[in-house]
C-alpha positions in Angstrom: -42.7 -27.9 -15.5 -45.1 -26.4 -18.1 -43.9 -22.9 -19.8 -46.8 -20.1 -18.4 -45.8 -18.0 -21.7 -48.6 -17.8 -23.6 -48.1 -18.7 -27.8 -49.9 -17.0 -31.0 -50.5 -18.7 -33.6 -47.4 -19.4 -35.9 -47.1 -16.4 -38.8 -44.4 -14.4 -40.0 -42.8 -12.2 -38.1 -42.1 -9.0 -39.9 -41.3 -5.0 -39.0 -44.6 -3.9 -39.3 -46.1 -6.9 -37.5 -43.6 -6.2 -34.8 -44.6 -2.8 -34.7 -47.8 -2.8 -34.2 -47.1 -5.7 -30.9 -49.5 -5.2 -28.0 -48.3 -6.5 -25.2 -50.7 -8.6 -22.3 -50.1 -9.2 -19.2 -47.7 -11.8 -18.7 -44.7 -13.2 -21.2 -46.0 -14.1 -24.7 -44.0 -15.7 -27.6 -45.1 -15.3 -31.4 -43.4 -17.6 -33.5 -42.4 -17.4 -37.3 -43.4 -19.8 -40.4 -39.9 -19.1 -42.4 -38.5 -20.5 -40.0 -39.1 -22.9 -37.5 -38.3 -22.6 -33.9 -37.8 -18.3 -34.7 -39.6 -16.2 -32.4 -40.2 -13.1 -30.8 -41.0 -12.9 -26.4 -42.9 -9.4 -25.7 -42.9 -8.7 -22.0 -45.9 -6.8 -20.5 -43.8 -4.1 -20.4 -42.9 -4.3 -24.0 -39.7 -5.4 -24.5 -38.9 -7.4 -27.3 -36.6 -10.0 -27.9 -35.9 -12.5 -30.6 -35.0 -16.2 -29.5 -34.4 -19.3 -31.4 -35.7 -22.8 -30.0 -34.8 -26.7 -31.0 -33.0 -29.7 -29.9 -29.3 -30.1 -30.1 -29.0 -33.5 -32.3 -33.0 -33.7 -32.7 -33.2 -35.3 -29.7 -33.4 -34.2 -25.6 -35.5 -31.1 -24.5 -35.2 -28.1 -26.6 -33.4 -25.7 -25.8 -34.4 -21.8 -25.8 -32.0 -19.0 -26.7 -32.2 -15.4 -26.8 -30.5 -13.9 -29.8 -31.0 -10.1 -28.6 -33.6 -7.3 -28.6 -35.4 -6.0 -31.4 -34.0 -2.5 -32.5 -30.2 -3.5 -31.6 -31.5 -6.7 -34.0 -33.9 -6.6 -37.6 -36.1 -9.2 -38.2 -33.4 -10.5 -40.9 -30.7 -10.0 -38.7 -32.1 -11.8 -36.2 -34.3 -14.8 -38.5 -30.8 -15.6 -40.3 -29.2 -16.0 -36.4 -31.7 -18.2 -35.2 -30.5 -20.2 -38.9 -27.0 -20.7 -37.7 -28.2 -22.0 -34.1 -30.8 -24.1 -35.7 -28.0 -25.6 -38.5 -25.8 -26.1 -35.4 -27.9 -27.7 -32.8 -29.0 -30.2 -36.1 -24.7 -31.2 -35.8 -25.0 -31.5 -32.0 -23.5 -28.6 -31.6 -25.6 -26.9 -27.9 -25.3 -22.5 -29.1 -25.4 -22.2 -25.1 -21.8 -24.6 -24.5 -20.0 -22.7 -27.5 -20.9 -19.4 -25.6 -19.8 -20.3 -22.1 -16.6 -21.8 -23.8 -16.5 -18.4 -25.3 -17.2 -15.9 -22.4 -14.4 -18.4 -20.5 -12.2 -18.3 -23.2 -12.7 -14.1 -23.3 -12.2 -14.1 -19.1 -9.1 -16.0 -18.9 -8.0 -13.8 -21.6 -8.7 -11.2 -19.6 -7.4 -12.0 -16.1 -4.6 -13.2 -17.7 -4.0 -9.7 -18.8 -4.6 -8.1 -14.8 -1.6 -5.4 -15.1 1.1 -5.1 -11.4 -0.7 -1.8 -11.3 -4.4 -3.3 -11.1 -3.1 -5.2 -9.0 -1.3 -2.7 -6.4 -4.6 -0.5 -7.2 -7.1 -3.4 -6.2 -4.3 -4.1 -2.6 -4.5 -0.6 -1.1 -8.1 0.4 -2.2 -9.3 -2.4 0.4 -10.4 -0.7 3.6 -8.0 -0.6 6.5 -5.5 -2.3 4.1 -2.5 -0.1 4.7 -1.1 3.2 6.5 -0.6 6.3 4.1 3.0 5.9 5.1 3.5 1.9 3.9 0.7 2.8 0.8 3.3 5.4 0.0 6.2 3.1 -0.4 4.5 0.4 -2.4 3.1 3.0 -4.3 7.1 4.0 -4.8 8.2 0.5 -5.4 5.5 0.0 -8.2 5.8 3.2 -10.1 9.4 3.9 -9.9 11.9 0.5 -9.0 9.3 -1.5 -11.0 8.6 1.4 -13.2 8.9 -0.5 -16.9 6.9 -3.8 -15.3 3.2 -1.5 -13.7 1.4 -1.8 -17.1 2.5 -5.4 -17.6 0.6 -8.4 -17.2 1.8 -9.8 -13.8 2.0 -13.5 -15.9 4.4 -12.1 -18.0 6.9 -11.7 -14.7 9.4 -14.2 -14.7 11.9 -15.9 -12.0 14.5 -14.8 -14.1 13.1 -10.8 -14.7 12.7 -11.2 -11.4 16.6 -12.0 -10.1 18.1 -10.0 -12.6 16.3 -6.7 -11.6 17.0 -7.5 -7.6 20.5 -7.8 -8.6 20.2 -4.2 -10.3 18.7 -3.0 -7.5 21.7 -4.3 -4.8 24.2 -2.9 -7.0 23.1 0.7 -8.2 20.3 0.5 -5.2 16.7 2.1 -5.9 15.7 5.0 -8.7 16.6 7.9 -7.1 18.3 7.3 -3.9 21.7 8.2 -3.2 23.6 4.8 -3.0 26.2 4.0 -0.1 29.2 2.2 -0.6 28.5 -1.8 -1.1 25.5 -1.2 -3.1 21.8 -1.3 -1.9 21.2 -5.3 -0.8 18.8 -4.6 1.8 17.0 -1.9 -0.7 17.2 -4.8 -3.3 15.4 -7.0 -0.4 12.8 -5.3 0.6 11.8 -4.3 -2.8 11.3 -8.5 -3.7 9.2 -8.9 -1.0 6.6 -6.3 -1.7 6.4 -7.6 -5.0 6.1 -11.3 -3.2 3.2 -9.5 -1.7 1.1 -8.3 -4.9 2.1 -11.6 -6.6 0.7 -13.8 -4.5 -2.5 -11.0 -4.0 -3.2 -11.8 -7.3 -2.9 -15.6 -6.9 -5.5 -15.7 -4.3 -7.6 -12.8 -6.0 -7.8 -13.9 -9.6 -8.8 -17.4 -11.5 -7.9 -18.7 -14.5 -11.2 -20.1 -16.3 -10.3 -23.7 -14.5 -10.1 -22.6 -11.1 -6.6 -22.8 -11.0 -5.1 -19.2 -9.6 -3.6 -17.0 -12.3 0.0 -17.2 -10.8 0.3 -21.1 -10.3 4.2 -20.0 -8.8 5.2 -16.7 -7.4 8.5 -15.8 -9.6 9.9 -13.9 -6.2 9.9 -17.4 -5.6 13.4 -17.6 -7.4 14.8 -15.6 -4.4 14.6 -18.5 -2.0 18.9 -18.8 -2.4 19.6 -15.4 -4.0 18.8 -13.1 -1.2 21.5 -10.1 -0.7 23.2 -10.4 2.2 22.0 -7.2 4.0 25.3 -7.2 6.6 24.7 -7.5 10.3 22.6 -4.0 10.9 21.8 -4.2 14.4 25.3 -2.5 14.7 23.9 1.0 12.7 23.7 3.0 16.2 25.3 5.4 16.7 28.7 4.2 19.0 28.1 5.1 22.8 31.5 7.0 22.5 30.4 9.0 20.2 27.1 10.1 20.8 28.6 13.7 22.8 30.3 14.3 19.5 27.3 13.9 17.2 25.0 15.4 19.2 27.4 18.7 20.0 28.1 18.7 16.1 24.6 18.9 15.1 24.1 22.1 17.4 27.7 23.4 15.8 25.8 22.6 12.2 22.8 24.5 13.7 24.5 27.9 14.2 26.3 28.1 10.2 22.7 26.8 8.6 22.4 28.8 5.3 19.2 28.5 4.7 15.2 27.4 6.9 15.3 24.0 5.0 19.0 23.4 6.6 18.3 24.5 9.8 14.8 22.7 10.0 16.5 19.3 9.0 19.1 19.4 11.9 15.9 20.2 14.1 14.7 17.3 12.7 17.4 15.0 13.5 17.8 16.2 17.1 14.3 15.5 17.9 14.4 11.7 16.3 18.1 11.6 18.6 15.7 12.2 21.6 12.6 10.4 21.2 13.4 7.2 19.1 10.5 8.3 16.7 10.1 7.0 13.3 10.8 9.4 10.1 7.0 9.4 9.3 6.3 10.1 12.1 8.2 13.1 13.0 8.4 14.9 9.6 5.2 16.6 9.1 4.6 17.4 13.2 2.5 19.9 13.9 2.5 22.4 16.3 -0.8 21.4 17.5 0.4 18.1 18.1 3.2 18.9 20.6 2.1 20.7 24.1 5.0 21.6 26.4 4.1 22.3 29.6 5.8 25.0 31.6 4.8 24.1 35.0 4.7 19.8 34.6 6.7 18.8 31.8 6.3 15.6 32.8 2.6 16.4 30.9 4.3 17.8 27.8 3.5 15.5 25.0 4.1 14.8 21.3 0.9 13.1 19.3 1.3 10.4 16.8 -1.3 9.2 14.6 0.6 6.9 12.4 1.8 4.0 14.5 2.4 0.9 13.8 0.7 -0.4 16.7 -2.8 1.0 14.9 -3.2 3.8 17.3 -2.8 7.4 17.6 -0.8 7.9 21.0 0.9 10.6 22.9 4.2 10.3 24.0 6.0 12.2 26.6 8.1 14.8 25.8 11.7 15.1 27.7 13.5 18.6 28.4 15.8 17.5 25.9 13.4 17.1 23.3 10.9 20.5 24.6 14.7 22.1 24.2 15.0 21.7 20.6 10.9 22.2 20.5 12.0 25.5 21.8 14.4 26.4 19.1 13.2 25.6 16.0 11.6 28.9 13.9 7.9 29.6 13.5 6.8 30.0 9.7 3.5 32.7 9.0 1.2 30.3 7.4 2.7 27.2 7.7 2.2 24.9 10.8 4.6 22.4 10.3 7.7 22.2 13.5 9.9 21.2 10.8 9.0 23.2 7.7 10.4 23.3 4.5 10.1 25.1 1.0 8.5 21.3 -0.8 5.5 21.2 -1.7 4.3 19.6 1.1 5.0 21.6 3.4 8.0 19.9 5.3 11.4 18.5 5.8 11.1 14.8 4.0 14.2 14.2 3.8 16.9 15.7 6.2 20.0 14.4 4.1 22.8 16.7 4.7 21.8 15.9 8.5 22.2 12.5 8.3 25.3 12.8 6.6 26.8 14.7 9.6 25.6 11.9 11.9 27.0 8.8 9.9 30.6 10.9 9.0 30.9 11.9 13.3 29.9 8.1 14.0 32.3 7.2 11.9 29.3 4.5 10.6 26.5 4.6 8.2 23.8 5.4 10.9 20.6 6.6 9.1 17.3 8.0 10.4 16.5 4.5 11.7 20.0 3.8 13.7 18.6 7.0 15.8 16.4 4.8 16.4 18.4 2.0 17.3 20.5 4.6 19.5 17.4 5.6 21.7 16.8 2.0 21.9 20.2 1.0 23.3 20.5 4.0 25.3 17.2 3.0 27.1 18.5 -0.8 27.3 21.8 -0.9 27.8 22.7 2.1 29.7 19.9 2.8 31.4 18.8 -1.0 32.1 15.5 0.6 31.3 13.3 -2.8 30.7 12.4 -3.9 27.2 8.3 -3.8 27.8 8.8 -0.3 28.7 11.5 1.1 25.0 9.3 -0.7 22.8 5.8 1.4 23.9 8.7 4.7 23.7 9.5 3.1 20.4 6.2 2.3 18.3 7.5 -1.8 18.7 4.9 -3.9 20.0 5.3 -5.6 23.1 6.7 -8.7 22.3 5.5 -10.1 25.6 2.3 -8.6 25.0 -0.8 -10.1 27.2 -4.6 -10.2 27.5 -4.3 -7.7 30.1 -2.2 -4.9 27.9 -3.5 -5.8 24.8 -7.7 -5.1 26.4 -7.2 -3.6 29.9 -4.0 -1.3 29.8 -4.1 2.3 27.8 -1.6 2.8 25.1 -2.5 5.8 23.8 -1.3 7.9 26.1 2.3 7.2 27.1 3.3 10.0 29.6 3.5 7.5 32.1 6.5 6.7 30.7 7.9 10.2 31.1 10.7 9.6 34.4 12.3 6.9 31.4 12.8 9.3 28.0 13.6 12.0 30.5 16.6 9.7 31.5 17.8 8.7 28.4 17.3 12.6 27.1 19.4 13.6 30.0 21.9 10.7 29.6 22.5 12.4 25.7 22.7 15.9 26.7 25.1 14.7 29.2 28.0 13.2 26.5 27.8 16.3 25.3 29.1 18.0 28.0 31.9 15.1 28.3 32.5 15.8 24.6 32.8 19.6 25.3 34.9 19.3 28.6 32.4 20.3 30.5 29.6 19.8 32.6 26.5 21.3 30.6 26.7 22.2 26.9 24.2 25.5 26.1 21.3 24.4 23.5 22.1 27.3 21.1 19.2 28.9 19.6 18.6 30.1 16.5 18.5 34.6 16.3 
């Protein structure tokens, strides 16, 4: 197809000539007489760009290459660049291919330099990628657990590094986290799962110049036969015969709490016992998130907007849980139910209360173990069907079908009040039995 660009008769290109050039209605070419193939392109908007044109090896179609704009290059500088390009073409070297190769090499260096922190930021910035609570954990792993790797290119993370770091974490635990006897094998495994997810994402998102993935083989694959045995964690719940003792011990601890944070932590744990909720769901709970209906307790609820099932949900509030809320101290200027003097304004880690639970229970329970306690009481002691138990603890029902997924409203679970009331009553009754009386009063702070 012919070039429609208007061509002017050749003449020596000089600064004076170029400064006086006036544009036409279409692109125009002004060729230089000193260096054949060197020229100036002028657009109708007077954009001035130096170019060079020649045949690679003296054969084939002429190749036109942009040198750069006038102003960035002087005439003499552009003419010298044109000579270099023409010299390369005479030797059979196509400057366009050289430029492509250089750009590919530059891009390869950029790609190979992608760091773990950059991968993390890209991964969590995707629309709707992670819940805020999950994102905090990913951030913790990258900035704390892998702090010395966060600025390293991900291609520099090796299988040996992964195995060594896993062994260290299993032995010493996560940074800033208390390590129980026997180390922290489950935490070490969790850290590596997060790393594997991020590196798989990096492999999917970034390609080398030849089209191959940035990471050909995920180094976390080295853990295939080396995961730390985490033991049978199904027993991490309060033994049924100890539930009453734990319940009473927590209520007794409330009467001797030395400060508001300790008291809030105990109330926090008591609420977890009676709801089966996740710690992250309850920690930031506000008074505006609960409703206690004195006339019709079945209408009472607590609200969670951080559910793994992805939908904000109203949960039924048992009488036992309502009494705990009634006993919580309100703090002026702080709407959190479990307030703290910390910068977040609410309890995050009720460590003292959880250690008391472990001590009385005679085994490691932890905050997650309180959910397991709730679930075991529901299914094993009260024979509440699994579908209802799953809903109460915020698990997506395993047998979910099109009816429950598309027709059943699972955002308001107050219809499960009889079940949650039965669980709360069972716990309170166990406390009465452990105390040697039929009724144990719920002590309220003065």
